[in-house]
C-alpha positions in Angstrom: -54.6 51.3 132.3 -53.3 54.3 133.8 -52.3 55.2 137.4 -50.7 57.9 139.4 -50.1 58.7 142.9 -48.8 62.0 144.3 -47.5 60.6 147.5 -44.1 59.0 146.8 -44.4 56.7 149.9 -47.5 54.7 148.7 -48.1 52.3 145.8 -50.2 53.6 142.7 -53.8 53.2 143.6 -55.9 55.8 141.5 -56.3 56.0 137.8 -56.5 58.9 135.3 -56.5 59.1 131.5 -53.3 60.3 130.1 -51.3 59.9 126.7 -49.7 56.5 126.2 -47.0 58.0 124.0 -43.9 58.7 126.2 -40.7 59.6 124.7 -37.5 58.3 126.4 -35.9 61.5 125.3 -38.2 63.6 127.5 -39.4 61.8 130.6 -40.6 65.1 132.4 -44.2 64.8 131.2 -44.6 61.2 132.7 -42.8 62.3 135.9 -45.1 65.3 136.4 -48.2 63.5 135.6 -47.3 61.0 138.4 -45.9 63.5 140.9 -46.7 67.1 140.0 -44.2 68.5 142.4 -41.3 67.4 140.3 -39.6 70.1 138.5 -36.6 68.6 136.7 -34.7 65.3 136.4 -31.3 63.8 135.5 -30.8 60.3 134.1 -28.3 58.5 136.5 -28.3 55.1 134.7 -29.8 53.4 131.7 -30.7 49.8 131.5 -31.4 48.2 128.1 -33.2 44.9 128.4 -34.4 42.5 125.8 -37.9 43.6 126.3 -37.8 47.1 127.8 -35.7 50.1 128.5 -35.0 51.3 132.0 -34.0 54.7 133.5 -32.8 55.4 137.0 -33.5 59.0 137.4 -32.7 61.6 140.1 -35.7 64.1 140.2 -35.8 67.5 141.8 -39.1 68.7 143.5 -40.4 72.3 143.9 -39.2 72.4 147.4 -35.7 71.5 146.3 -35.9 67.9 147.7 -34.6 65.2 145.5 -35.9 61.5 145.0 -34.5 58.8 142.9 -37.0 56.9 140.7 -36.9 54.2 138.2 -38.9 54.4 134.8 -39.4 51.4 132.7 -40.7 51.9 129.2 -42.0 49.3 126.6 -42.3 50.9 123.1 -44.0 48.4 120.7 -42.4 50.1 117.7 -38.8 49.3 118.8 -39.7 45.5 118.5 -41.2 45.2 115.1 -38.3 43.3 113.8 -39.5 40.4 115.9 -41.7 37.6 114.8 -45.3 38.1 115.9 -45.1 35.3 118.6 -42.0 36.9 120.0 -43.4 40.4 119.7 -46.6 39.2 121.4 -44.8 37.6 124.3 -43.0 40.9 124.8 -46.1 42.8 125.1 -47.8 40.4 127.3 -44.9 40.3 129.7 -45.2 44.2 129.8 -49.0 44.0 130.3 -48.7 41.4 133.1 -46.2 43.3 135.1 -48.1 46.6 134.8 -51.4 44.8 135.9 -49.6 43.3 138.8 -48.6 46.8 140.1 -51.8 48.4 139.2 -54.2 45.8 140.3 -52.7 43.4 142.6 -49.8 44.7 144.7 -51.8 46.7 147.2 -54.1 43.7 147.8 -51.1 41.5 148.5 -49.5 43.9 150.8 -52.7 44.3 152.9 -52.7 40.5 153.5 -49.3 40.7 155.3 -49.2 42.1 158.9 -45.4 42.4 158.7 -45.5 45.5 156.5 -43.2 44.1 153.9 -43.6 46.0 150.8 -43.0 42.9 148.2 -42.0 45.2 145.5 -40.9 48.8 144.8 -43.6 51.5 145.5 -45.3 52.3 142.2 -46.4 55.8 141.2 -47.5 55.2 137.7 -48.5 52.3 135.5 -50.1 52.3 132.1 -50.5 50.0 129.2 -52.1 50.3 125.8 -51.9 47.4 123.5 -55.1 48.1 121.6 -55.1 46.7 118.0 -52.2 44.3 119.0 -53.4 42.3 121.9 -57.1 42.0 123.1 -57.8 43.2 126.6 -59.1 39.7 127.6 -56.4 37.7 125.8 -54.5 35.1 127.8 -50.7 34.7 127.5 -51.3 31.0 126.9 -53.4 31.6 123.7 -50.4 30.7 121.6 -52.4 30.8 118.4 -53.7 34.5 118.9 -53.2 37.0 116.1 -53.1 40.7 116.3 -56.4 42.6 115.6 -54.8 44.6 112.9 -52.9 42.5 110.3 -52.6 41.1 106.8 -51.1 37.9 105.7 -49.4 37.3 102.3 -50.4 33.6 102.7 -51.6 31.7 105.7 -51.9 32.9 109.1 -50.7 29.5 110.3 -47.1 30.7 109.2 -45.8 33.3 111.9 -43.4 34.6 109.4 -46.1 35.7 107.0 -48.0 37.8 109.5 -47.5 41.5 108.6 -48.8 44.3 110.9 -50.0 47.6 109.7 -47.1 50.2 110.6 -49.5 52.7 112.3 -50.7 49.8 114.7 -47.6 50.3 116.8 -47.9 54.0 117.3 -48.3 54.9 121.0 -48.6 51.2 121.9 -46.7 49.8 124.8 -46.5 50.5 128.5 -44.6 52.3 131.2 -44.0 52.1 134.9 -42.7 54.6 137.4 -41.3 52.9 140.6 -39.4 53.9 143.5 -35.7 53.3 142.9 -33.9 50.8 145.1 -31.0 52.2 147.1 -27.8 50.4 146.0 -26.2 51.3 149.3 -28.7 49.1 151.2 -29.6 46.4 148.6 -27.8 44.5 145.9 -28.2 42.0 143.0 -26.0 39.1 143.0 -25.7 35.6 141.7 -24.6 32.9 142.6 -25.9 33.2 146.2 -24.6 32.0 149.6 -26.9 29.8 151.6 -27.9 32.8 153.8 -28.7 34.9 150.8 -30.8 32.1 149.2 -32.6 31.5 152.4 -33.5 35.3 152.6 -34.7 35.3 149.0 -36.8 32.1 149.7 -38.3 33.7 152.7 -39.5 36.7 150.6 -41.0 34.3 148.1 -42.6 32.5 151.0 -44.3 35.8 152.1 -45.4 36.7 148.5 -47.0 33.2 148.3 -48.6 33.5 151.7 -50.2 36.7 150.6 -52.1 34.9 147.7 -52.5 31.6 149.4 -55.8 29.9 148.5 -57.5 33.1 148.0 -60.1 32.1 145.4 -61.3 35.5 144.7 -57.8 37.0 144.2 -56.7 34.0 142.3 -59.6 34.0 140.0 -58.9 37.6 139.0 -55.2 36.7 138.7 -56.1 33.9 136.2 -57.9 36.5 134.2 -55.8 39.7 134.5 -52.2 38.2 134.9 -51.1 34.6 133.7 -53.6 31.8 134.2 -50.5 29.6 134.4 -47.8 31.7 136.1 -44.2 31.2 134.8 -42.0 32.4 132.2 -41.2 28.8 131.1 -44.7 27.2 131.6 -45.2 24.4 129.0 -48.2 26.0 127.4 -46.3 29.1 126.4 -43.1 27.5 125.3 -42.3 26.6 121.6 -43.6 23.0 120.9 -40.2 22.3 119.0 -38.6 22.2 122.4 -40.6 19.1 123.4 -40.4 17.6 119.9 -36.8 17.8 119.8 -36.0 16.9 123.6 -34.1 13.7 122.7 -32.0 15.2 120.1 -31.2 18.2 122.5 -30.0 15.7 125.1 -27.9 13.8 122.7 -26.3 17.1 121.7 -25.6 18.1 125.2 -24.1 14.7 126.0 -22.0 14.9 122.9 -20.7 18.3 123.8 -19.9 17.5 127.4 -19.0 13.9 127.8 -15.3 14.6 127.4 -15.2 16.8 130.5 -17.8 15.0 132.6 -16.8 12.3 135.1 -16.1 9.0 133.4 -19.3 7.2 132.3 -21.4 9.9 133.9 -23.8 10.0 130.8 -23.9 6.2 130.6 -25.4 5.6 134.0 -28.9 4.1 134.2 -31.5 6.7 134.1 -29.2 9.4 132.7 -28.5 8.0 129.2 -32.1 8.1 128.2 -32.9 11.3 130.1 -34.1 13.2 127.1 -36.8 10.6 126.3 -37.9 10.4 130.0 -38.3 14.2 130.2 -40.3 14.2 126.9 -42.5 11.4 128.1 -43.4 13.0 131.4 -43.4 16.7 130.5 -47.2 17.0 130.1 -48.0 15.1 133.2 -45.6 17.3 135.3 -47.0 20.5 133.8 -50.6 19.5 134.5 -49.7 18.8 138.2 -48.0 22.2 138.4 -51.0 24.1 137.0 -53.7 24.5 139.7 -56.9 26.2 139.1 -57.8 29.2 141.4 -60.0 27.0 143.5 -57.4 24.2 144.0 -55.6 23.6 147.4 -52.1 25.1 147.6 -52.7 27.5 144.8 -51.2 30.9 145.0 -49.7 33.8 143.1 -46.3 33.0 141.9 -43.6 35.3 140.7 -42.9 33.2 137.6 -39.2 34.2 137.0 -37.7 34.0 140.4 -34.0 34.1 139.6 -31.5 35.9 142.0 -31.3 38.9 139.6 -35.0 39.7 140.1 -34.5 40.1 143.9 -32.7 43.0 145.6 -30.9 41.5 148.7 -30.1 43.5 151.8 -26.4 44.1 152.0 -24.7 42.3 155.0 -26.4 38.9 155.0 -23.7 37.2 153.1 -22.0 34.4 155.2 -18.5 36.0 154.8 -19.5 39.7 154.9 -19.6 41.9 158.0 -23.1 43.0 158.8 -23.8 46.5 157.3 -26.7 48.7 157.9 -27.8 46.7 160.9 -29.6 49.7 162.5 -31.8 50.6 159.5 -35.1 49.1 158.3 -33.8 47.9 155.0 -33.3 44.3 155.9 -36.0 42.8 153.6 -35.5 41.5 150.1 -37.3 43.6 147.4 -38.7 41.6 144.3 -38.8 43.1 140.9 -40.0 42.1 137.3 -43.4 40.6 137.8 -43.8 40.0 134.0 -44.6 36.3 134.4 -46.7 36.5 137.6 -49.8 34.4 137.8 -51.5 31.3 139.4 -49.4 28.5 140.3 -47.7 26.5 143.0 -45.1 28.3 145.1 -42.7 25.4 144.7 -42.3 26.4 141.0 -40.5 29.7 142.2 -38.5 27.7 144.9 -37.1 25.0 142.5 -36.2 27.7 139.8 -34.5 29.8 142.4 -32.4 27.0 143.9 -31.3 25.6 140.4 -30.6 29.2 139.1 -28.7 30.7 141.8 -27.3 28.2 144.5 -23.9 26.5 144.1 -24.0 22.8 143.7 -21.7 22.3 146.7 -24.1 24.1 148.9 -27.0 21.8 148.0 -25.2 18.5 148.9 -25.3 16.8 152.3 -28.8 18.1 153.2 -28.4 21.8 151.8 -31.2 21.5 149.4 -33.9 20.2 151.9 -32.5 22.9 154.4 -33.5 25.6 152.0 -36.9 24.0 151.3 -37.6 23.6 155.1 -36.5 27.3 155.7 -39.0 28.3 152.9 -41.8 26.3 154.5 -41.1 27.8 158.0 -41.3 31.4 156.5 -44.6 30.4 154.6 -46.2 29.2 157.8 -44.9 32.1 159.9 -46.3 34.7 157.4 -50.0 33.9 157.9 -51.5 32.3 160.8 -53.2 28.8 160.0 -51.6 28.3 156.6 -51.1 24.7 155.9 -48.7 23.1 153.5 -47.8 19.5 154.5 -44.0 18.9 154.1 -44.5 15.6 152.1 -46.9 17.5 149.5 -44.5 20.4 149.5 -41.6 18.0 148.6 -43.5 16.3 145.9 -44.3 19.7 144.4 -40.6 20.6 144.6 -39.6 17.4 142.7 -42.2 18.1 140.0 -41.0 21.8 139.8 -37.4 20.7 139.4 -38.3 18.4 136.6 -40.4 21.1 134.9 -37.5 23.6 135.1 -35.0 21.0 133.8 -37.4 20.5 130.9 -37.2 24.2 130.1 -33.5 24.3 130.5 -32.8 21.3 128.2 -35.3 22.3 125.6 -34.3 26.0 125.4 -30.7 26.2 126.4 -28.8 22.9 126.4 -29.7 22.0 122.8 -27.1 24.5 121.9 -24.9 24.4 124.9 -21.2 23.7 124.8 -18.0 24.1 127.0 -17.4 27.2 125.0 -20.7 28.6 125.7 -20.5 27.7 129.5 -17.2 29.5 129.5 -18.4 32.5 127.8 -21.4 32.9 130.4 -19.4 31.8 133.5 -19.5 35.3 134.9 -22.9 36.3 133.9 -25.1 36.7 137.0 -28.3 36.9 134.9 -27.7 33.5 133.4 -28.9 30.4 135.2 -26.0 28.6 137.1 -26.9 25.4 135.4 -26.2 26.8 132.0 -22.8 28.2 132.8 -21.3 25.9 135.4 -20.5 22.3 134.5 -20.7 21.1 138.2 -24.0 22.8 138.6 -25.4 21.4 135.4 -24.3 17.8 136.3 -25.5 18.2 139.9 -28.9 19.3 138.4 -29.0 16.1 136.1 -28.3 13.9 139.1 -31.1 15.6 141.3 -33.6 15.4 138.4 -32.9 11.7 137.7 -33.6 10.9 141.4 -36.8 13.1 141.2 -37.8 11.4 138.0 -37.4 8.0 139.5 -39.9 9.0 142.3 -42.5 10.5 140.0 -42.4 7.6 137.5 -43.0 5.1 140.4 -45.8 7.3 141.6 -47.5 7.1 138.3 -47.1 3.4 138.2 -49.1 3.0 141.3 
């Protein structure tokens, strides 16, 4: 899959065949393949992520003009130390994001009359995972094996899977995107209520663009994630559910001395691990629409604050900046988990991940939900999402995100790890702030009560 566009104002739309082997030490071939007028470049900043490397570059054109671009590279050979399941997840994240830019961004943009770009303009997107991941392989096919592999014993043991060394050569992917101007936009977490509202309005417009579009969603289920979301139950380690009660017991043991007196002994709280374990499958099923289902849309799947560039000047306590420019919309990045889902999964994750607990009290949480719903309805005429159904979806999505947090993070959380992460904006607030964590517990217990009663009827 390869794309290029010589017009730096438009998203990538046309395809050409080029080499997939791109060296981070010489990015000029990639740049010139995408925009032939580029004559040279300078790396301004480097971003090393767990699953990719990024480079913010200042490029010079033949006419002496300059443009700032962002290159994202995924080189499979760098991650050969990972177990196959982890490596496969890394590669599929890359493939999903590249396909989103290549095959879906332009279509989604065309559905919105407001002209909002959704994501950065894309000039080049390519991916080659041949021999590692089949072209039609679903991210949720957890037992999938690479095409070229041997095994010293059983393929049932992930540790035993051995890939041929040459199967990684030239495998991976790359994106060339328009760089987002740090003067007009920023990344930040936690968010003020105004910032969170702006981010949720952006999510609403993304969801509106894919809302109940059966043809688009059918393609998304085949080309992106059939179940959108980085923490969907189907792609998680089954040990997380199996050990849910032990994870909760460990969390209680590590935090009961700093929590309010008898907090963990409250009715509905003390057995929370078992309650989540018992209801996890039901909740996940309710949040996994088919492309033909009502309220189905394309979700981002990892809608944390650091995956959104927020316009500067919308902070409640900050003087308005750049009020006379056209840079007052959020720009979303990192579509590695995009796919079919319910929009409330993005909303619930975002609120838990990035909004301070004191802002959610006294009606703050529902205010954000209502502002999201207003933005959703205002994005496309005639779009319907009844508030009672939306709130039910939000309760389910909050429980689902809690299941992920408890199974993945809280099993090893402690006062010390919270302290270590307290200033890490990329970490979810409920895994670095005790007040946020306990507030999340209280909200989820209330939501669980409602869902459990619903199942009894």
